[in-house]
N, C-alpha and C positions, 0 to 999 in steps of 0.2 A: 661358232657352232661346229660340232664334230658329229658327222653322220656315219652310221654303221648299220649294216643289215646283218641280223643274227638269224640263223636257220634253226628251227626247232621242228623235228618230225617232218622234214622236207617242206616246211612252211617258212618262207622268208618274212622276217619282221623288221621293218624299218624303224630305226631309232635316231634321235637327235639329242646330243648332249650340249647343254648350255652352261658354260663355266662363269661364275661370278668374277669380278675384277679384283677381289681380295679374299684372303683366307679368313674364314670366320668359324670353322668347325661346326657348320650347320649340317643337318641331315639332308640326304638326297631326296628331292621331291620328284616322284614318278607320276606323270600326268597321263590319264587315260580319257580320251575324248568320247563324246556321245555319238549316237547314231546320226547319220547324214553329214557328218563333219570328218575332216582329217585332223591330225594332231596339231595342225596350224591354228586350230581353234584357240589355243592358249596364247597365241601371239597377236591376237586382235586387241587393240586398245579401245576400250569403251569410253575413255575420258582422258583428261590431261595428264594423269599419273602414269598412263601407259597400260600395257597388257599385264596379265598374270606373270608371264615370264619376265617382263621388264622390272616389275616391282619386286619379284623374288630375287633376281640377280642383284639389284641395288641393296637388298637386305642381306646379301651374303650367302643365299641358298643356291646350291647347284641344282639344275633342273634337267630331268630326262623326259622327253616327250616321245610317245610311241604311237605309230600308226597301227591300230588294231587290225587283226586279220580281216581282209575285205576292203581295206581303205588305203589310199595313198600309195606308198611304195611297198606295201606288204602284200603277201599272197592271200589267196582266198581259201575258205573251207567249203566243202560240200554241205548243202543244206542239212542233211541228216546228222552231220557232225558239228554244225555251227550252233551250239548252245553256249550260254554264258559260262557254265562250268568248264567246258572245253577250252574256251578262250582264256579263262583264268589259268588253266594248266599250262598253256603255251606261254602266256605272259609271265607267269611265275618263273619259268625257265629262263626267259629273256632277262628278267630283272636279276636273277641269280648270277648270270654271266656278267651283266653290267656292274653289279655291286662288287664282284671279285676284280673286274678290270679296273674299276675306279678306286678301289680300296675304301668304299663308303662304309662308315661305321654304323649307320642307321638309315632307315627309309621311312618317309611318310608318303602314303598313296593319296593322290588327288584325282578324284573322278567326277566327271559331269554326266548326268543322265544315264544312259546305258553304261557309260564308262564308270559311273558310280556303282552300279549294280555289279559290274565285273570286278571293281576294286574290292568290294565286300566279299565276292567269291574268292578272290586271291587271298584276302585276309583269313577266310575260313579254312583255307588249306594249311594254315599255320606254317608259313614258309620257313626254310632254314636260315635265310637271311634275316637280319634284325629289323623287323617291322615295328616301328614306334607308334604309329597312329594312322588313321584313315579320315580324310575329310572329303565329303561327297556333297554335291549340289545337284539340283534339278532331278531328284528322285526321292521317293518317300515310302510311306507304308501302304498307300491305297491309290488305285486308279479309279476315277469315277466311272460307273457303268454308263455305256453309251457315249462317253466323251471323246475328245479328239484323238486320244491314244488308241482307243478301240477302233475308231473310224480309220485311222492310218493302217492299223493291223488288218483291217478287213479288205484292203485293196486287192482285187482278184488278179494278182500277177505273181510270178515267181522269179528267181534269179536276182539280178541287179535292177534297181529302180532309180530313175533320176526325177526326183520330185520337183515340180515347178517352183521357181524362186518365190513368187507371191504367196504360194501356199506355205512354204517354209517360213517366210517372214511372219506370216500371220500367227504361227505357232511359237516361233522362237523369240519374238520381241513383244515387249509391253506396249502400252498406249503411247501415242505421240507425246513427246516431251521427256520420255524416260531414256531415250537413246539419241545419238547424233546420226545425221545422214552419213557422215564419214565412217562411223563404226558399222553401220548397216552395210555399206558398200564393201568395206573390208571383210566383213563376215561372209559376203557372197563368194569371195576368193577361196574360202575354206569349205564351202559346201561341196559334197562329193556324191558320187554314185553310192548307193546303199544296198547291202544285202537285204532283200525283202523279208527273209526269215527273221532278222532282228526285229523288225517292226511288228511281226506277228508274235514274237516271244516276249517282247518288252511289256505289253499290257498285263500279262498273267504272272510275271516274275514275282512281284511283291506278294501276290496271293499264294503262289505255289512254292516259293523258295525262300523268301526273306526270313521267316521264323527259323527255318532250319539252318540257314547261313549264319544268322545272328548268334545262334546258340554255340557256334564254333569259333566266333571271333573273340580273341583275347585282348586285342589292342583297343585303345579308346577311339571313339568314333564321333566326328563332328558332322552335322548335317544342316544344309540350308535349302529352303524351298522359296521360290519367288512369290512375291505378293500377287503378281499377275500370271502365274503359271497356268498355261492352257491345257496341261496334260495330267496334273496330279491333284489329289485332294489336299488342300492346304488348311483344313479345319483344325482347331485346337485338339480335337479328339484324334485326328490322324497323326499329328505331331506327337501326342502322348503315346500312341500305339508304337511309333517308331522307337521312342526312348525305352519303352517297356520291353521290346524284343531283345535289347542288349543289356538288360538289367543284371544278368548273371555273369557278365564279363567285366571289362574295365569301365563300362558305362558309355552312354551316348548323350549328346545334346542334339536338339533339333529346334530351329527357329525360322521365322519368316524374314526374308530379306526384303525390305521395303523398296517400292518404286523400280522394280526390275521384272522382266519377263523370264521365260524358261531358260534361255541362254544368258544367265545372270551376268557372266563375265563381260558381255558386249554392251552393257548399259552404262549410263553415266555414273551410277553408284556402284558399278561392279568393283571398283577399287576398294570400297569399304568392306566388301566381302573378302577380297584378297588379303587385306591387312589382318582380318580376323583369322583367316586360314593360316597365315604365316605366324601369327601369335600362337595359335594352336600347335603348329609344328615346332615352334621354339619351346613351348611348354613341355612337349613330349620328350625333349632331350634331357629334362631334369627328372630323375626318378622320384616318385612320391615316397615318403617315409612310411614304414610299416605301422 
């Protein structure tokens, strides 16, 4: 693993590059974690096939993980500046530098939860580097009114918040039998202090931003929502809405991932999602005929 801090507008952003053991001419996978986690999220193994990073490297994909502003080794943004479009602006610049440094011919963005929202914000910027596709999980088209997401956003604090582990687990994991105790404990090591402003902005993003963002996205989009997601509307109508938002671009898919909770990657069937994400990334490397 090669670690590097890149400074953008005086904000240090910590990155970790994971190189596969063989050359396969695969696109660079750039992973953006969700709220309450660091980028170590993508290194937690939900089952015997390993973590997202493990499976990607075995398949020949180089992987770049990034601590978003406010997390891990990265600097923080003031609340008034810390919206998802601003994070996307900073991360766009970080990715541009890493693409040039690594000589990557193409990029597929991989985003979970808030990281998925920001991945779409990055895509909507139509970056100068070669964005081939976006695969997002743990986010969708609708937040249920009065649900867990709005309840988290209503916590009356500012600044950084350290959510109790039992409360996090209740939101992030599905029912007993969908995850292992080893994975749950490993996930705890990636829980982090969280900018409260993110939890306040996340519940309204789909309503206020998704349609506008989708209209600007030119790359294909793949989306997964968990069967036992505690935060998002997983109804067929909500999935159809997500697909419709991207109808004028390269298109989107949206499907339910069975037997997983919100943090899909950390469940026993997380690897089945990873394999679909890698297949999508591989497909993005082959141009479609006109």
